[in-house]
C-alpha positions in Angstrom: 154.2 149.9 149.0 155.8 152.7 151.5 154.0 153.2 154.9 153.1 156.8 155.6 153.4 158.5 158.7 151.5 161.5 158.7 150.1 164.4 161.7 146.1 166.6 160.7 146.0 170.0 162.7 144.3 173.0 162.6 145.4 176.6 161.0 142.7 179.1 160.7 139.5 176.7 158.8 141.0 174.3 157.1 143.0 171.5 159.1 146.4 171.2 157.5 147.9 167.0 156.6 152.2 167.4 156.9 153.4 163.4 155.6 156.7 163.0 158.2 158.3 160.7 155.9 158.7 163.8 153.3 158.1 167.0 152.5 154.8 166.6 151.1 151.2 168.5 153.0 148.2 169.6 152.0 144.4 170.4 153.2 140.8 170.4 153.2 137.2 171.8 154.8 137.8 168.8 156.6 140.2 166.4 158.1 138.6 163.4 155.8 139.4 166.0 152.8 142.7 167.1 154.0 144.1 163.1 154.0 142.5 162.5 150.8 143.7 165.2 149.5 147.3 164.3 151.1 147.1 160.7 149.5 146.5 163.1 146.4 149.8 165.1 147.0 152.2 162.0 147.9 150.8 159.2 144.7 151.8 162.8 142.2 155.0 163.2 144.4 155.7 159.5 144.5 154.7 159.1 140.4 157.8 161.0 139.3 160.8 159.5 138.0 163.3 162.3 139.2 161.5 162.6 142.8 164.6 163.3 145.0 164.5 160.0 147.2 164.3 162.1 150.5 162.2 159.6 152.2 162.4 158.9 155.8 161.4 155.5 157.4 159.2 155.7 160.4 159.0 153.3 163.3 157.7 154.8 165.8 156.0 158.4 166.3 154.9 160.4 169.2 153.3 163.5 170.0 153.8 166.3 172.3 153.5 169.8 173.4 155.7 172.3 175.0 155.2 175.4 176.3 158.1 177.8 176.2 
């Protein structure tokens, strides 16, 4: 079992959920829906045998904001 780190942010009227470990994302009308859809997308991603092994193990995460 892999531990997946992800972020959720609002874009327009939808919430986008994006994995930090692999390049997989999804969206939904609510945070819960976006998270559920991300889990489904990740299940499909890891289900396929020919998936590139680009998984990055992330031990700590920090969220920041810069104004440039």
